[in-house]
N, C-alpha and C positions, 0 to 999 in steps of 0.2 A: 149500644150506648151512644149518646149524643156527642157529636164532635164540636167542641167549644171553639168559638172565635174563628170559624172557617165559613167561607161562602162557597156555594157550588160554582165551579168554574164554567159550567155549562149554562145554567139558568140564573145564577146569581143569588139564589135563595139563601139567606143567612141562617135560617133555622131548620133547613131540611136535611142536613147531613147527619148520618149515623155511621158508626163503625161496627161492622158485623163480619165475623169470620175472616178477618184479615183484610177486609175491603172497606173503603169509604164509599158510602152509597147515598145518593140524594133521593129522599122520599118524594120530592116534588116532580123531578123529571126522569129519575131512574139512572142517571149517570153514575158510573162506578169506577173506582180506581183501586186496584189491589196492591198490597205491599210487594216489594221485590222478593222477599223471603217466601211469602205465601205463593206467589206466582211460580217460583222455582220448585217448591214442593208439589204443587199441582202438576206442573209440566213433567217433572222427572219421576215422581212417585205416585201420581194420580190421587193424592190425598192432601189434606191441609196439614199444617204443622201440628195442630191439636189431634187430628186423627192419627198421625204418625206416633205421637207421644203415647196416646191411649193404646195403640196396637203394641208398641214396644213394652209398655208397662204390663199389659195383660199377657204377653208372651213370656215375660220374665216371671210373672205370677204362676203361669202354667208350669214352668220349669221347677219352681219351688214347691208347688203342690205335688208334682210328680216325684220329686227327689227328697223331700223332707217331711217331717211331721209337725212343722211349725204351726202354731195357731193361725187362723185366718187373719186375725188382727195384726199379727207380726208380719205376715206376708204383705198385707195392705201397706203397712208402714215401709217395708223394704222396697216396695215398688212405687213409692211416692204419693201414696194416698194417706192423708191424715185422719180419714174417717173410714172405718171398715164398711159402713153402710154404703157410702159412695162407691167404694171399691167393688162391693158385691153387685151393685146395680150396673156398673160399667162392665164387670166380668159377665154378668148375665146377658147384657145387651149384645156383647160380642160373641159369646160362646153358647148362648141359649140355655144355660143352666147355671146354678149357683156354684161358687168355688168349692163348697163342701161336697156337692153332688159330683162335680168334676173329679175331685180327689177320689171319691168312692169308685166311680166308673173307671178311672185311670188305674187304680190299684187292682180292681177286678180284672181288667185287661192285662195288666202286667203279670198277675198271678197266673192267668191262663197261658200267656206266652211262656213263662218259666216252666209250667207243667208240660207244655208241648216239647220244650227243649229236653227236659228230663226223660220224657217218654221216648224221644228220638235217640237219646244217648243209650238208654236201656235196650232199645231195639237193636242198635249197632253192636252193643256188647254181647247180646244173646245170639247174634248171627254167627253161624258156624264158619 
């Protein structure tokens, strides 16, 4: 987005400044200045505030997909997405699969682990 009423401190271009990913960037000379919050996130977490928020939301969504049978739309709303399609695209971009496929895979893995636990318990019980 364009930065209104600001001139580039480096080259003085009054129309070249844009705001992108937490930084003010001059299209004319390339000068950039990032916000303090953006810089802190980058330095300490290695990601932007937006990336952190997306990661946090998708992690929470994974927990809900693993532990509940809530509809995908409800999970999207619970994790801060007002649109289930936007949520599904973000989830897919981060996890490489849709939320519904993740849920199926997760439940399959969970059932497999539970079966292995039961088999181990039976084996211990049958040991003389």
